[in-house]
N, C-alpha and C positions, 0 to 999 in steps of 0.2 A: 474363364471369367476375368473380367477387368477388375482394377480397384474400385471403379465407380460403381459397379455393380454389388460390391459387397452389403448385405445386409445392414441397417443402420445399427449402429452404436449409441445413438444419443440418448437413451435412456440409462445407460451405464456411466456417462460421463460425470465427473465432478465438476458441478457448476453451483454459484450462488443459490440457485433454487432446486439445486439436487445435491445437497452436501454429502460427504460420506456418513454413514448410519452410524449411531452410538449405542444402540441396543444390543449389540452383539459382543460375545466373548472372544475377541480374537480379530483376526482378519476378516473383511467380508470377502471370503475366499471366491465365491462365487461371482461377484461383480469384477475381482481383480483379475481371476482366469477369464472372463469374457474380453477385457481391455487386453489383456496379453494376448489372446489368441486373435483378437482383432490386428494387432500388429504383424503376428506370425503370417495370418492370410493376407494383409496387404502387401506384405514383401513377395509371398509369392504370386499374388494377382498382378503385380506390376512386373513379374518377370515372367508371367505367362505361364506359369506351372501349377495355378491353383485348380484342383480337382473338385467340383461340388460333389460328386459322386462318392469321394472316400471320405467323407466328414466323418463317418462314424468308424473308420480304422486308422485314423491319425494318432501317431505315436505321443503319448505323454511323459511329462518328466518320469513317472513311477515305471511306465512300462517300458521305455528307453533303457533304463539302469536297473530293472528287476530286482534280483536279489539283494544289490549293494545298496538299493534306495529303501528297501522293505528293512533292511538292518538299521538304518537310523531312524526310521519312523518313530520309534519310542523316545527320541530326543528331541522331536518336532512338537510344537502345540498343534493341536489337531487341525485348526485353522488353517495353519502353514500346510498341514499334511493334504488338507482336502483341496488347497490351491494347487500344488505340486502334481496330484493325482488328475487334475483336471487341466493343467497349463501344457500346451502342447510342446513338443522340443523344437525349437527354432534350428532349422538346417542351415541357416545363414544368419548374418548380424539382425537381431530383434530390431534394433533401431541405431542411430549413428553413434552413439555413445557406446553401445552394446555389443561386445563380441560373441557372447554365448553366457550359457548357464554352467555352472561348475559341476563337476563329478561330486558325488556324494562322498567319497571316500578319496578326493584327490589331495594331495598335499600342496601342491602351486596352484595359487586361486582356489582353494578348498571352498568346499561349503560351509563349514563351521569355522569361523574366525577366532578361534579361542585363545591366538596370540592377542588380537585386538582386546578381547574381553578382559584377559589378564590384566594386560597394560591399562586398562582403563577401570579397573576395578569392579568390573559387572559379572555376574556370574556365568559359571561354564555354561557353554552351549546356547547362551542368550543373543549372542550376535551370529548371523549366518549372512554369508555373501549370496544373494539370489541370482544376481547378473555380474560379470567381472567386465571390465571396460575395454575398449578397443586401443591400443596405443596410437594409432594413427589419427585418430579423434581426440587422443588428449595430450598433443603436442609431444608424444613420443615417450610419455609416461606408462609406466606398468604399475600393476598392483592395485588399482583403483577399483571400482564397481558400486554396485548398489548393495548396502547393508542393511539389514533387516533386523530389528529388536525384538526377539520373540516375547518378552517381558511386557514391552509397551506397544508392540503391534503399529510400529512406526518404520519407517525406512528414510534412509538418505543417500543420496549418490555423489561420490567424489572421483576425483581424477588420480589423486596418487595417495598413497598411506600417508604422505606427511600432512595431508588435509583433515586426518582425524583429529587434530587438534581445532579444528572448527566446528566439530560435533560432538565431541567429548568434554567433561563431562555433561552427559545428557541434560541435566537441570539446568546447565549453565547456558545452553544453547537451545533453546524450544523453538526456535525459527527454524533451525536447521533440520528438523524431523517432521514428516509428514506422512500419514496414510499413503499405503502403497498406490491406491486407486486414484489419488491425487496427482502422483508423479507420472503415471502412466496416462492420465487424461491431459496433461501437461504436454507429453509428448505428441499425443494425438491432436492437440490444438496448433502444436508447430506445422503438422502436416496440412491442416486446413487454412493455414496463413501462407501456404508454400514456401514457408521458410525452410521447410525440411522435404525434399521429394524424393519419391522411391520411382525407380526406373530399371529397364533390363540392366544386368551387371556389365554386360560388354557395352553399353551406352555410353561414351564418356560423359564426364560431368561437364556443365555447360560452360564453365570458365576455366576450364582445364585443372580444377581443384581435386582435393581430396576426395575420394568416393569410398564409403563403408559399405561394401556388399552391393546392395541396391539402393542405399542411402546417400542422398548427396546434400550438404548444407549450403544453401544458397546465400549469396552475399545479403540480400533482401527478398522479402516476398510482397507480391500484388495486395495482399491483404494488410501488410503492413503498412504502405502506403496511404491506402484508404482509411485505417486507424489514425495514422499521424495527422490526417488532414481532419478527421472529426473530431480529434483533440484540439487541434488549432481553434476550429470554430468554437468548441466548448469555452476555450479560454476566452478567445476575443467577445464571446456573448457575455460571461461574467464580468469582464471589464467593463463592458458597454452599459450594463445595465446600473452598476455601480458609479460609472462615470455619469450619467444622466442624473443620478440621484445627488450627486455632489454638486453638478452645476446647474440643476434644475432646469436641464433641455427636455424638451418634448420628445416624444417616442418619432423616431425616423427610420420608416421602414426600408430605407435604402441605403444601410448601414453596410451590406456586403455588396458592393459592386462588383461587377465583372473581372477587374483588374486583377491579376495575380500577384502574389510578393514580388516577384520578379519575371521580367519578360524573357523568353528565348535569347533577345538580342542582349541584355543585360548579363545572361549568364555565358552566353557564348563570350562576351568581351571578358570574363572573368577565368575563361577556360575550365567550365565546370563540365566534367565528363559526361557525355550522352551516349548509353543510358547511364544512369546513376540514380542512387535514392534521393540524395540531395536536390538534383535536378528535377526529379518528379514531384516533390513536395513542394518546393520552391515555386513550380510552375501550375500547380493544382490550389493552394493554399491560397485563400483570398487576401487582398490587402485591406485592412479596417479604414474606413474614411476620417474618422475622428481619434484613434488610438495610435499614441506614439512608443508610450513605456509598456512593454508587456511584463516586466519584472522589474524589482528595484533597481535601478541604475542600467537597464538594458533596454535596447529600441528596437524598432524595425529597421531593416537592411535599407540604405538609401535604394530609391527606385531608378535613379540614372545609371546607365550602364558604366560611365567612366567613374563615378564615384564610387560604386559599388565594387569595379574591379581594383581601384588604386590602392584598397586598402585590405585586399586578400593576403596574408601573407606565406601562402602554401600553394597556391593554385599555378604559380607562375614556376614553380620548382621542376625539375625533369622527373619523368614518371619511370626512368630507368636508372638504377645506380650501381655502380662497379662494386663487386665484393673483393675482399682480400685474397679469396682463392681462385681469381679470375672468372667466376662467374658474375651473373648480374641479377640483382634483384628488379622485376619488371613488372609494369601493371598495376603501379601505384594509383589508387584513388585518391587524391590529396584531400585534407580536411578544408572544409569550406566553412568561412566565417560568415555565421547565420544571423544571429541577434548580437547588435553592437552595444559596447560599454559608450558610457556618456565622454564627451571630451575631457581630457585631462585625467581620466583614471589611470592609477598606476599600472605600469605593464608588467607582465608575467615573463619569469625567466623560464626559457624552455631549452637553454644550453646545455643541461646536464643529462647524463644518462638515464635519470629516471623519467624525463620528459616521454610522454605516452607518443608524441610525435616525432621526435627526434629519430627513433628507431628506424624508421623507414627509410631515412636518407644516411645511415652510416653505412661501413663498410664491413659489418659482422663483426668487427673488432673496436666498437665504440667510438669511430673517427669518422667524422664527414670527409669523403673525397674530396681532392683539389678539384676546382672547378664548380663545386655547388655553394651557392651563397645561402647556408641555412640561417634563419633569422635567430638572434639569441634571445629576443625579447617580442613578446605579441600582446596587443590588446586583450583585455580579458571579456568574455561573453560567450555565447553557445556556439561550438564549433561541430559540424559533422565528422562522424569517425573516419580515421585514415585507416586504409585496408589494402591489402594485397589479394584479390579475389581468389588467388589458386591457394591460398593458405587455408588451413582447416579453421572452422568456427569464426569466418569473419561476420561482422555485425555493421553493416554500412548503414543501417536503420538506427545506429546508435549515435549519441553525443557525447561530447566532453565539455566541460566547463572551468576553463582554467580562471583562477582567481590569484588576485596579487598578495594573498596572506595565508597563514596557516590558520587550521582550524581544529587545533586538539579539542577533544572532546566531543566532536560532531560524530555520527555514526552512519555505518552502511545498513542498506535494506535487511541485512542478515542481523542486524544488532550489535555487530562489532564495531568497537571504536575505530576510528580512522587512525590510522600512523602516521599520517602526513607525509607519505612516501613520494606522491606527487601533488602538484598543485591542482589538478582536475579531479579531485576524489569525491566531492560533494555531490549527493542523487544516486551515487552509483550501487552496484549490488552488494559487492563483498561475495562471500561464500555463495554457491548455486546447488541447494540441495536437489536439483532438480537434473544436475549434470550441467557439466560445461566448466571452463576456465573461470578462476575466481576474478581474472583481470578483463574479462569480457564486458564490455561497457552497457549500460542501460539504453533503452529504445527511447529516441525523442518522443515517441507517443507518450510514454509513461511520464516524462519530465513535464511537458504540457497539459496533461491530464492532471497532475498533482500542483503543478501551479495554479491550475483554475480552482482547485480544491482551497489552496491558500487565499485565492480572492474571494471564494464563496464564503468562508468561514470569517471572513476578516482580519485575517494573520496579516495579509498585506492591504494597505489603504489606497484607494485610488481617487485621483484627482480629475481635472479637466481633460488632461491629457493621457491617463492612463494610471499604472501602478506606480505609485511615489516612492520616494526614497533613493538613496544612492546605493550602489553596489556594495557599501558598507553594511547594508542590512543582512546580507547573508552571513556576516559574523554571528548573528542570532543561533546560528546552528551549534556551537559551541555551548549554550545554555538551553534551547529550546530544540534540542536535537529531532525530537519526535515530530516538528514540523517540517524537518529537512531531510528526513529518510524517507524514501517512497516505500510504502508498504508492499509486502509480498501480495501477488496478484491472487494467492490464496490465504490471506489473511485470515486471523480468527475473529470469530463473532463472541460476542458477550453471552454466553448461553450455559451456565451451569448444570450440572445434571440433578441437584437436589436443593433444598433450602437449609439444609443441616448437615452434620456429621463432620466427623473429624479423621475419619480412615481415610487410606490411600485412595478409595473409591471417590472422595469428593475433594481430594487436596492437590489437584492439579498434576498428579504423576501419570499422565498419560490417559485418565479418563474423558477427557474433552477432545479425544483425536479426531471427532466428527466435525470440529471445529477451527480447522486449521493447525497452527503451530500448538504443539501440545507441552506438556512441563510447564514450571512456573513460568508466570508472565515476566519479559524484561522490566524490572522496576526503574522508573527513573531515580536520578539522585539529583540531590540540589547542587545549585551551580558553587564552583570553587568561591566565587567572589562573595557568598554568603547570600541570607534571604531565599525566597523559594521562587518558583516558575512563575506565580502568579502576579509577583513585582509588588507594588504597594496597593493592590486592590483590598480593600477591607469594607465589607457589607453589613448593615445592622437591619434588624426588621422591627418596625414599629407596630405593636399591636393596638389597634385603635380602641377596643375595649378597655384599654388602660385609664382611659378617662373617666370610667364610670365606677372605679375603685373607691371604695368609703374612705379609704387612707391612702396616702402616696399616689395619689393621680397624677398621670403625666399627659399633659395636653402637648401640642407638637412644639408650641414655643419653648417648653423646658428640656427637649431634648438636648443632650450633650453629643454635637455631631463633629466634635474637634478631632476625632482620630479615624473618621470615617470618609470614604470615597462614595459610596452609595448607600442610601437610605430606602428601603422598600416599604412601602404602606400596606398592611396587613386588615382586611381582604376586600376584593370585590368579587362580584359574582357575575353571572347572566343569566336572563331568562332562557330557560331550556326551549321555547317555542320561538322567540325573536331574535335571540343569541344578542341581545343589546346589553350592555354593560351597565350593572347597578351597584352602588355600594352595599356592604354586607347588610347594614342596618340602618336606620334613621342617625343614630349617632354618629356612624361613619360618615355619612354624607355630610356633616356638618363640619368635617375636619379636613377635607380633601384639599380646599384651597389654602389653608392654614398650614398645611403639611408641605405643598410644594412650594410655599413662601419661605421654607428654611434656605433655598438655593440664595436668596438675597444676603443671609448671613453668612453662608461661606462660598465665595466663588470656587466654581469647580465641582462642587456637590452635586450629583445625580440624584434624583429624585424618582422612584419606579414604584409602580403598582403591581401587587400579587394578585393573580385571579385564580380561583379555584372553580372545578365543574369538569364534565366530561360531554363527550359526544359532539364537540365543536368541530371536530375532524372528520368525522364520519361520511360526509359528501361535499362535493364543492360547491353547492348551494349553504350549506351550513358553514364552509370554511370562509365564504365570500361575506356573508351576513355578519359573523364574528369579528373578521378583521375590520369590516366597516365600521361596526359598533365600537371596536377598541380604538380605532384612529380617532373618532369622535370623541371618545371620553378621555383620551389622552392629551388631544389638543384644547378641549374645554377647561382641562383642570392643570394642563402643563406639565404632564409627566415627560420624563427621559426615557422610559424603559418600560418594560413588562415582563414579569416572572410568571410562569405558568406552573401552577401547582396541580396540576392532573398526576399523580404519582403511580397510577395504576393502568396504563393502556394495555390492552391485551390480558389482562388479569381476570377470568372468568369469575373467581370469587369476588371481586370488587366491582362487578358490571362491565367488565371490559370483554371486548371480542377479537378475534384473530385479524380482523381486518386493520385493527388499530396500529399494528405493526409496521405497515405501509403508511397508512393515513397521515400519523403522526408528523413524520417528517414530511410529508407534502405540505401540512399547515405552517410549520416552520419556513419552509422553502417559499412559501407566498407570503408569510409574515413578513419574511426579511426583504423580500420585493416590494412589499407595501410601507415598512417602516424605514427603509431606506438606513441611515446612520445611527437610528435609536437601538437602544441596547434591548437584547433578548436572552433570557436565562431560562433554564427549566430545573424544577425540583427533582432530584433522584433519591430515592428510598435506599437506605444502607440494609442490604438484605442480600441474600444469595439467590431469591426468587423472582422478585419482581423485574429486577433490571434486564433480565433475558427476554422480556417482552416488549425491550425498546431497541429499535435500530440506532444504536449510538453514533457508529461513523456518519450515517446520513443526517441524523439530527445536529451532528457537529460542524457539518458544512454550512449551517444557517445560521446558528447560536452564539452568542457571544462566550457562554459557560456554562456549564453544568453546577447546580448549589446542591452539593450532597449532604443529605440530611444525616450527618454523623453526629446524632444526639437522639436523644428518648427513641433509643433501639429497643430499650428494655423499661418496664414500668408494671404498674398495677395489672396492666392487660396479661401479663406473664407471671401472674401470682401462683397458678396451678403448676408452672414449670419448676421442674426439681433441679433444674441446674442454676437457675436465677433466683427463686424463692419468692417470697410474698414482699417484696420491697414498695414502699409507697412513691418514694422519689423516683422520676424517671434517670436511668444510668444508661452508659456504653462501655465500650472496652475496645483497645486497639485491634484484637484479633477481628472483631466485626468490621471495623473500617478496611483493615488491610485486606481482607477478603472481597469486599465491596471494590475496593479500588484495583485489585487484580483483575477483575473482570474489565474495568475502562481499559487498562493497560493492555488487555488481551485484546481488546476490541481497537487498539491503535488510537486511543482518544489521547490527545496532548496534553501533558500536565498542566499547562498554562490555562487551560479551559476548565480546570476542576478547583471549584472552592468549597473547603469542608467548614461545616457547620459546628459552632459551639453553643451549648444550652444548660 
């Protein structure tokens, strides 16, 4: 049986639509065993040694180790014991990073890692080593592997014992721990991308590189080329939509002509290797007709061969470099300067030993050999990764973004702070809990996809020629770091387990393992310069019924707007059958024009309308009618933005349905396309329960910010609650607010998109 004939494992893979389960006490042992055994069988099939007839007699961990395994069963959580009873013993490396499984009573790379548990103040026997790493795949380092926490039922893979500082204390490194099934699914995904390929053990690696048993880590996979081109298309589409809005241009169906970013002649002139990832991407990605800038201060490469080749800092360098010991480093695939910085941008010093590129042209002792003119400074911008294909864990599909300034305060995807060890750390991984060298760079696909997200969310502004701003915009990463850290592909959803409770079951200590990184969410901190992430944004709501009070009535002309940047009129509703917008009542209808006239009193003030109601997102027809009516309403009265006050999508106790989870973000996406640069915000209730019904990351891509209702959390409606008591005046507390915000941080919401309410 060949690997292509293996039974499908799709129903066991962790995906956004098939996340880890949360209703289990411990590991999802059946799912994990199925994924583990798939890798064992895949390896055997690639070697031509898989015998389907032997399915029922295959050795498992417990049957292999017999009495020794049974002796440690009492020290195992029942779910872990069930996994080991079903997991087949691999007779070859399980995966590229994995040498095998430790003996239950072994001292070297033993099963129970009580030394680590003791050093990290974890309970005895709480840390077990499910797999130990392969030295050849881990840069010659030993002692690494997959740690599994029996108390939290989470796993993390590291290449060397020193990397434990990236995973412990567990509560301080929530992004470094994942359910075992998530990590195993990631490994299988690498196989499907052809990044990791299994072949007979006696078959050499394609590029003469390291092969771990049957497993070869390829420089890049065909699936990664296609994924990168798709991400490029998404970025260009996002910029083009907003470019038209900013310039008033009409729709141009021919925005994607047949011309690639670069022709073969241009790439030949620049000496880009063929084949290579950079060459494949640049030859397949389309050159947009109207866009020049694709990120702040960064533009498309010149289309002319001579112009493109003339500014390449590295492609003219030799591909073979003499080493101090008489050998040669050969087969260098040089970095290609892909996306260019603006003229006059400060250059980046790459002469030091920390430079990611200089390493490839030194002699192994930190010196560039005579005769090689390595540049001391290069222009900032996006470069493809430099690799030697014969080395382990090469990532030709990756990028580097050298910048001419430090970024203290910015963070990696892992959540750890950048130490500014190199000029090209922005948007990089950091520690990799799925396995791999922490210095391995991020895929270009992830960068382009993340940039599209920044454009769609309005973090980056777009003008007639593309993304606006200079390269200095990237300094925002020191304050708004969440915008400049590419989230893990297994990032957390904002789904709490219950709406109350203060025991460990509800407090982020592993209970949310089904939703990505567990433990407490990485909380943002205020910038050292003072102030908050939202800048000077200060919003006031105007209650239209305040004009009808018998005393102290407040008509719009009497509002004090001196300290406000935005003021929102409450409320408008919509007709549930036609979805046309109407004032809340006759009194409110007489106030609208007087309210928006406040802008004449204070230049720069924005006047918005808040709209209550539901079901406008439930179908494409309803969304079209609602958006059409809203545009007409806003244009009639001169409103600058809209705040949607539908707080309970998906909540069955408030009339919601499950489909709201997907439909509400679609409404915002279509609303953003229709409103252009007008503002969009949404009210979010402060509770444990209702935010789980919202796809916060998807919503965040289209709106300006969330208005968190951190007021009126408790009131007369809680009179029967023995913990709050029958108080008449509404009140709140910081614990409620912090718990609500943790859900947002866990979902990866940018703090700059969160506005807290006072009342």
